[in-house]
C-alpha positions as CSV (number, residue, x, y, z in Angstrom):
1,M,6.7,54.7,-37.2
2,S,7.9,57.4,-34.9
3,S,5.1,59.7,-36.0
4,R,2.5,57.0,-34.9
5,L,4.1,56.4,-31.6
6,P,2.2,59.0,-29.6
7,A,-1.1,57.8,-31.0
8,V,-0.2,54.2,-30.3
9,L,0.8,54.9,-26.7
10,G,-2.3,56.9,-26.1
11,A,-4.5,54.2,-27.5
12,L,-2.8,51.6,-25.4
13,A,-3.3,53.7,-22.3
14,V,-7.0,54.3,-23.0
15,G,-7.5,50.6,-23.8
16,A,-5.8,49.5,-20.6
17,V,-7.8,52.0,-18.4
18,V,-11.1,50.8,-20.0
19,A,-10.2,47.1,-19.9
20,V,-9.2,47.0,-16.3
21,G,-10.6,50.2,-14.8
22,V,-14.2,49.8,-15.7
23,P,-14.7,46.3,-14.2
24,L,-12.8,47.2,-11.1
25,F,-14.7,50.5,-10.6
26,E,-18.0,48.6,-11.0
27,L,-16.8,46.0,-8.4
28,W,-15.7,48.8,-6.0
29,R,-19.1,50.5,-6.4
30,A,-21.0,47.3,-5.8
31,C,-18.8,46.4,-2.7
32,R,-19.5,49.5,-0.7
33,A,-21.6,47.1,1.3
34,P,-19.4,44.0,1.3
35,T,-22.2,41.6,2.2
36,S,-24.6,42.8,-0.5
37,E,-25.7,40.4,-3.2
38,A,-24.2,42.7,-5.8
39,C,-20.8,42.5,-4.2
40,V,-20.9,38.7,-4.0
41,W,-22.0,38.4,-7.6
42,G,-19.5,41.0,-8.7
43,K,-16.6,39.1,-7.1
44,A,-17.8,35.8,-8.6
45,L,-18.2,37.2,-12.1
46,L,-15.0,39.3,-12.0
47,P,-13.2,37.1,-14.6
48,V,-16.1,37.5,-17.0
49,S,-16.2,41.2,-16.4
50,L,-12.5,41.5,-17.1
51,S,-12.9,39.5,-20.3
52,V,-15.7,41.8,-21.5
53,G,-13.5,44.7,-20.4
54,V,-10.7,43.6,-22.7
55,V,-13.1,43.6,-25.6
56,L,-14.3,47.1,-24.7
57,G,-10.7,48.2,-24.1
58,L,-9.8,47.1,-27.6
59,A,-12.7,49.0,-29.1
60,A,-11.8,52.1,-27.0
61,G,-8.2,51.8,-28.0
62,A,-9.1,51.6,-31.7
63,V,-11.2,54.7,-31.4
64,A,-8.5,56.6,-29.4
65,Y,-5.9,55.6,-32.1
66,A,-8.1,56.8,-34.9
67,A,-8.7,60.1,-33.1
68,G,-5.0,60.5,-32.3
69,R,-4.0,60.0,-35.9
70,A,-6.7,62.3,-37.2
71,W,-5.5,65.0,-34.7
72,Q,-1.9,64.5,-35.8
73,R,-2.8,64.8,-39.5
74,H,-4.9,67.9,-38.7
75,R,-2.0,69.5,-36.8
76,A,0.5,68.6,-39.5
77,S,-1.7,70.0,-42.3
78,R,-2.2,73.2,-40.3
79,D,1.5,73.6,-39.7
80,N,2.3,73.0,-43.4
81,A,-0.4,75.6,-44.5
82,G,0.9,78.3,-42.2
């Protein structure tokens, strides 16, 4: 399990950033003009955006985990060959 820990932690970090960061960044961008219609709708639909962000975060975390494990295997095979 300890060899998987860096990949798991990286995947969790990527998933959390995508799940929370993307919807909040979109809201921040829309609310540069606080009275705009985009800002009002963005605030109203923030729970929906966060829910969709969780799904996207899970997908991004899975991709990050697979990439991390592939990189670990590549590094281990390179160290064993040399």
